[in-house]
N, C-alpha and C positions, 0 to 999 in steps of 0.2 A: 670548255663549255661552248655550246653553239650560241648563235644569235637568239636573243629573247624575242619571241614573236608575239606573245600575249600571255596574260596571267591565267592560272588555272581557275576554272569556274568552281563554285562551291561543291563540296562532296555530294550534297543532296542531289544536284543535277545529274551527275554521272551515276550515283548509286540508284537513283530512280530508274534510269535507263537500263542499267544492268539488271535491276530487279524485274523490269518489264520483260526483258529477254528471257529471264529465268521463268517467270510466270507463264509466258507464252509457250515456252518449251515444255513446261510441266503439263500444260493443258493439252497440247497437241499430241504429245507422246511421252509416256511416263519416264522413259530412260533416254530421251533425246539429247542431242548435243548441238549447241550453237557456236559457230566459229566466226569471229568478226575481225577484220583487219584493223590494226592500230595505225592511224595516219596522223601526222603532224598537221596542225592548221596551216592553211596556205593564204598568204596575204591577209592574215588576221581572221580568217573564216574557217570554222571547224567543218570538216566534210560530213555530209549526211550519209556517206557510205560506211561510216564507222559508228559504233555504239559504245566506245571505250573511252578511257582517259587518253590524254593527248600524246603521251610518250610511252615507250616500252618500259622505261624506268619506273614511271608512276604506276603502270599496270602491275609490274613485278612487286612493288611495295604494297599495292592495294590488296593483292591476294593473300599476303601474310600479315596484313593489318599493321604495317610499320610506316612511320613518317620519314620523310627525307626530302631531298631536292632533286630536281632534274633541270634540263636546259630552260625550262619556263619559270624556274624558281622553286619556292616551297610548295610541296604537295598539300592537298587537303589533309585534314586530321584523321588519318586512317586508324590511328591507335585509339582514338575516342570511340570509333565504331566498334572496335573489339571490346573495349571496356563496357559499352552499352549492351553488346550482344556477343558473348564469348563463344563464337562458333568455329574458331580455328582448331581443328583436331590434329592435323599433321601437315607437313610440307617438305619439299625437297627439290632436287634437280636431277634430271636424267639426260644423258647425252652420250655420244660416241666417245671412243678413247681420246683423251686430251681435252675433254670439255671442262675439266676442273683445274686446268693449269693456268698459271699467270700468263698474260695479263687479262684473262677473261673470267677470272674467278669472281664470284659474287655479283654485285650490281654492275661491275665493269663490263660484263657481257652486254648489258642493255644500254649502258651509257655510250659505249662505242657505236652501237647500232644507231642510237639517237643522233650522235654527232655526225655519223656518216650520212644520215638521211637529210641533214641540213644542206648538203652540197651535192650528193649523188642521187639523182632522180627523187627529189623531195616528195613527188606525188605518189611514189610507190610505197607500199606498206613498210613500216619499220619492223613490225612483228605481228603476231596474231594472238587473240585472246579467246580461249575456248571455255565454255561452261557445259559440263555434262552431268546429267542427273544419275543418281545411284539408287539401287534398290534399298528400300527402307528395312526389309527383312534380311539384314545382313549386319555383321558386326564390323568394328573398325579394321580388324585384320583382313576381313574379306574385301572391304572397300579399298584398302591400300593395295592389296594384291591385284584387284581389278584395274585400278588406275595405272599401276606400274606395268602390268601386262599390255595395256593399251598403248601407253607411251613408248615402251620398248619396241613393240611390234609395228606400230604405225608411224612413229616419228624418229626414234633413235636409229632404227634400221635404215632409214632414208637420209641420215646425216643431220637431222635437226636436234636442237637442244631445247628442253622445256623446263621451266620452273612450274611446279605444281603445288596445289594446296587442297586439302580436304576440309570442307566446311560442313558442320552439322551441329544441331543443338536440339535436344529433346526437351519436353516440358515436364518430365518426371511423372507424367500421368498417362503415358502410352501414346502421346501425340508429339508433334514437332513444332518448335518455334522456328527452326530452319531445317528444312529437309536436307538429307545428305546430298552433296554435289561436289564435283571437282571443278576447280579453276586451273587452267594451264596457260601460261604465257609462252609462246612458241616462236622460235627464230624465223624470220622471213628474209634475212640477208645472210650472206656468207659470214661466218663468225671466226674464221681463221683462213690463212693461206693468202696467196697473191691477190685474190679478189675480195679481201676483207671489206665488209660494209656494203658491197654491191648487192642489189636485189637478186634473190635466187628464184627464178621463174618456175623452176621444176617442183617447188614445194607446194605452197598453198595460195599461189597468186590469183587463181581463178575461182569463181563460185563453184564450178564443177568439181574442182579438187577439194574444196572445203566441204561440199555436200557429201563427197565420197568418204571423207574423214568422219563426218557426222554419222554416216551409215555404218562405218567400221566400229564406232563407239556403241551403237545400238546392237550390233552383232556380238561385240565383246561382252556387253552386259547380258545379252540373251543367253550366251553360252555359260554364264556364271550362275544363272538362276534356274 
């Protein structure tokens, strides 16, 4: 485990921020996608450049609504959020050949990135958190196919690994409690090889690259409807 920098803020703090991102995205463009860097707090201060939880591990747990620990300690109670609003439809991981091998299976992928970020360029992103809106006039199979197509073509093909989750909850009356959307936690550092844990500048390190990925999401959704 890395050095403890500070304790997690209440889940409401981060959930409200992520909800604000989602609401803004939904307002500005129906099928838009927002990608935010995941950054560890520095000197006890959380960066205003990120809108996510503090670690890659916590973000990966959040999207599947599971509790756990990271280098900051116990995560907020994500499971309670799921109990209050059962919006998790499906989830999984996509990556190049070897992405599911030990010692990077499961949460170890993100724990290793978090540990590396405590010593190797701590100011660089640990990973990235994407939120992409899905068409409401589509079933679960269609949403899943759209998500996997996007991840495979835009991320896996470029060497990245992503944990993804599909969230949606209808109200049973033709409306939505939670409109369908994708969460993806995406690697921002080398996840294997001699440069393990070092930031990978060629992926999503710049706003320009993240905007291009957001545009690719819009194009992928557009082709599917």
